[in-house]
C-alpha positions as CSV (number, residue, x, y, z in Angstrom):
1,X,0.0,0.0,0.0
2,X,1.2,3.5,-0.8
3,X,0.1,6.6,1.0
4,X,0.9,10.3,0.4
5,X,-0.1,13.6,1.8
6,X,-1.9,15.8,-0.8
7,X,-2.6,19.1,1.0
8,X,-4.1,20.9,4.0
9,X,-7.3,22.9,3.3
10,X,-8.3,25.8,5.4
11,X,-11.0,27.0,3.0
12,X,-13.6,25.0,0.9
13,X,-12.1,26.3,-2.4
14,X,-8.9,24.4,-1.5
15,X,-10.6,21.0,-1.3
16,X,-8.9,18.8,-3.9
17,X,-10.8,17.1,-6.7
18,X,-9.1,13.7,-6.8
19,X,-12.0,11.8,-8.4
20,X,-11.5,9.2,-5.8
21,X,-13.9,8.0,-3.1
22,X,-13.2,9.9,0.1
23,X,-13.1,8.5,3.6
24,X,-13.8,11.3,6.1
25,X,-12.5,10.8,9.7
26,X,-14.6,12.7,12.3
27,X,-14.4,12.8,16.0
28,X,-13.7,14.8,19.2
29,X,-10.3,16.3,19.8
30,X,-7.8,13.7,21.0
31,X,-10.0,10.7,20.1
32,X,-7.2,9.2,18.0
33,X,-8.0,10.2,14.4
34,X,-4.3,10.5,13.4
35,X,-3.4,7.2,15.1
36,X,-6.2,5.5,13.2
37,X,-5.2,7.0,9.9
38,X,-1.6,5.9,10.4
39,X,-2.6,2.4,11.4
40,X,-4.9,2.0,8.3
41,X,-2.1,3.3,6.0
42,X,0.5,1.2,7.7
43,X,2.7,4.3,8.1
44,X,3.6,5.8,11.6
45,X,4.2,9.3,10.4
46,X,1.5,9.9,7.7
47,X,-0.8,11.9,10.0
48,X,0.7,13.9,12.8
49,X,-0.1,12.5,16.3
50,X,-0.3,14.8,19.2
51,X,-1.3,14.5,22.9
52,X,-2.6,18.1,22.7
53,X,-6.2,18.4,21.6
54,X,-6.8,20.7,18.6
55,X,-3.6,20.2,16.7
56,X,-5.5,19.5,13.4
57,X,-6.7,22.9,12.4
58,X,-7.3,22.2,8.7
59,X,-8.7,19.3,6.7
60,X,-5.7,17.2,5.7
61,X,-6.1,15.1,2.6
62,X,-4.1,11.9,1.8
63,X,-4.1,9.7,-1.3
64,X,-4.1,6.0,-0.6
65,X,-3.1,3.5,-3.4
66,X,-3.5,-0.3,-3.2
67,X,-5.8,-0.2,-0.2
68,X,-6.9,-3.8,0.8
69,X,-10.0,-5.1,-0.8
70,X,-11.7,-4.0,-4.0
71,X,-12.3,-5.9,-7.2
72,X,-8.6,-6.3,-8.2
73,X,-5.9,-8.1,-6.3
74,X,-3.9,-4.9,-6.3
75,X,-6.5,-3.2,-4.1
76,X,-8.1,0.2,-4.7
77,X,-7.4,3.9,-4.4
78,X,-9.2,6.3,-2.1
79,X,-8.6,9.6,-0.4
80,X,-8.5,10.1,3.4
81,X,-9.8,13.4,4.8
82,X,-8.7,14.1,8.4
83,X,-11.1,16.7,9.8
84,X,-10.4,19.0,12.8
85,X,-11.6,17.5,16.1
86,X,-14.5,19.0,17.9
87,X,-14.8,19.3,21.7
88,X,-12.5,20.4,24.4
89,X,-9.5,21.8,22.4
90,X,-8.2,24.9,24.2
91,X,-8.4,27.3,21.3
92,X,-10.2,30.6,20.8
93,X,-14.0,30.3,20.2
94,X,-13.6,32.1,16.8
95,X,-11.2,29.4,15.7
96,X,-13.6,26.7,16.8
97,X,-16.3,28.3,14.8
98,X,-14.1,28.4,11.7
99,X,-13.3,24.7,12.1
100,X,-17.0,23.9,12.3
101,X,-17.7,26.0,9.2
102,X,-14.9,24.2,7.3
103,X,-16.2,20.8,8.5
104,X,-19.8,21.6,7.5
105,X,-18.7,22.8,4.1
106,X,-16.8,19.5,3.6
107,X,-19.6,17.3,4.7
108,X,-22.2,19.1,2.6
109,X,-20.3,18.3,-0.6
110,X,-21.8,15.7,-2.8
111,X,-18.7,13.5,-2.9
112,X,-18.6,9.7,-3.1
113,X,-17.3,7.9,-0.1
114,X,-18.2,7.5,3.5
115,X,-17.5,8.8,7.0
116,X,-15.8,7.2,10.0
117,X,-17.2,8.5,13.3
118,X,-14.6,7.9,16.0
119,X,-15.8,7.6,19.6
120,X,-13.4,7.2,22.5
121,X,-14.3,3.8,24.0
122,X,-13.4,5.0,27.5
123,X,-16.1,7.7,27.4
124,X,-18.7,6.3,25.1
125,X,-21.3,8.5,23.4
126,X,-21.0,12.2,24.2
127,X,-23.5,14.9,23.2
128,X,-21.3,16.2,20.3
129,X,-20.8,12.6,19.0
130,X,-24.6,12.1,19.0
131,X,-25.2,15.4,17.3
132,X,-22.9,14.4,14.5
133,X,-24.4,11.0,14.2
134,X,-27.9,12.5,14.0
135,X,-26.6,14.8,11.2
136,X,-25.1,11.9,9.3
137,X,-28.4,9.9,9.7
138,X,-30.5,12.8,8.6
139,X,-28.3,13.5,5.6
140,X,-28.4,9.8,4.5
141,X,-24.6,9.6,4.7
142,X,-22.8,6.3,4.8
143,X,-20.7,6.0,8.0
144,X,-19.2,3.5,10.4
145,X,-18.7,4.1,14.2
146,X,-15.3,3.2,15.5
147,X,-14.6,2.7,19.2
148,X,-11.0,3.9,19.6
149,X,-8.6,3.2,22.4
150,X,-10.3,-0.1,23.0
151,X,-7.2,-1.7,24.4
152,X,-7.4,0.6,27.4
153,X,-10.6,-1.1,28.7
154,X,-10.9,-4.3,30.7
155,X,-13.2,-7.1,29.5
156,X,-16.3,-5.9,31.5
157,X,-15.8,-2.3,30.2
158,X,-15.5,-3.5,26.6
159,X,-18.7,-5.4,26.8
160,X,-20.5,-2.4,28.3
161,X,-19.2,0.2,25.8
162,X,-20.2,-1.9,22.8
163,X,-23.6,-2.4,24.3
164,X,-24.0,1.4,24.8
165,X,-22.8,2.2,21.3
166,X,-25.2,-0.3,19.8
167,X,-28.0,1.3,21.9
168,X,-27.9,4.2,19.5
169,X,-28.4,2.0,16.4
170,X,-24.7,1.6,15.5
171,X,-22.6,-1.5,15.1
172,X,-19.2,-0.3,16.2
173,X,-15.8,-1.5,15.1
174,X,-13.5,-1.8,18.2
175,X,-10.1,-0.3,17.4
176,X,-6.7,-0.1,19.0
177,X,-3.7,1.7,17.5
178,X,-1.5,-0.2,20.0
179,X,-2.6,-3.7,19.1
180,X,-3.9,-3.1,15.5
181,X,-7.3,-4.5,16.4
182,X,-9.9,-3.4,14.0
183,X,-7.7,-2.4,11.1
184,X,-8.6,-5.4,8.9
185,X,-12.3,-5.1,9.8
186,X,-12.4,-1.4,9.0
187,X,-10.7,-1.9,5.6
188,X,-13.4,-4.5,4.8
189,X,-16.1,-2.1,5.8
190,X,-14.6,0.7,3.7
191,X,-14.1,-1.5,0.7
192,X,-17.7,-2.9,0.9
193,X,-19.3,0.5,1.4
194,X,-17.5,2.5,-1.3
195,X,-18.0,-0.3,-3.9
196,X,-21.8,-0.3,-3.5
């Protein structure tokens, strides 16, 4: 698999027209979007990982070639879009509003692909996660819910968080950047969804 950075967009007119299906990664600040992207691409440094919420301040686009699955043995090509996190990032309110406007403009585009809604397995559904899920449902967007940081839970907690996530009508994919759990299942979901 080959992965490369395309560009960072801070305004809708900068969104690239790759002609590829786009996979949007959405979630709260510090939910693990960059770690997930790196795990899917098999490259540690593709997306910048930070312990400080709010580091992603633009939509970062990456071209992925030879992704697992698809009709040919060589895999398929797609574009990853890493959107700014929402939630508790310590940044000025005006900047948060600009991130929201940028994300809204991206999500309102009529582009082929799907969204990945990341939820921190340690916290479960939060109000902002449910608001985004409701928007995706109302807009008839294809998406998958991913329970990140799954390795940080014990067996009882894992059972409970999956039950809670399913309670909102989602079938989550448990994911851990540490163990690699969920990478294969997520690629299968992406491949199946964008080939429909």
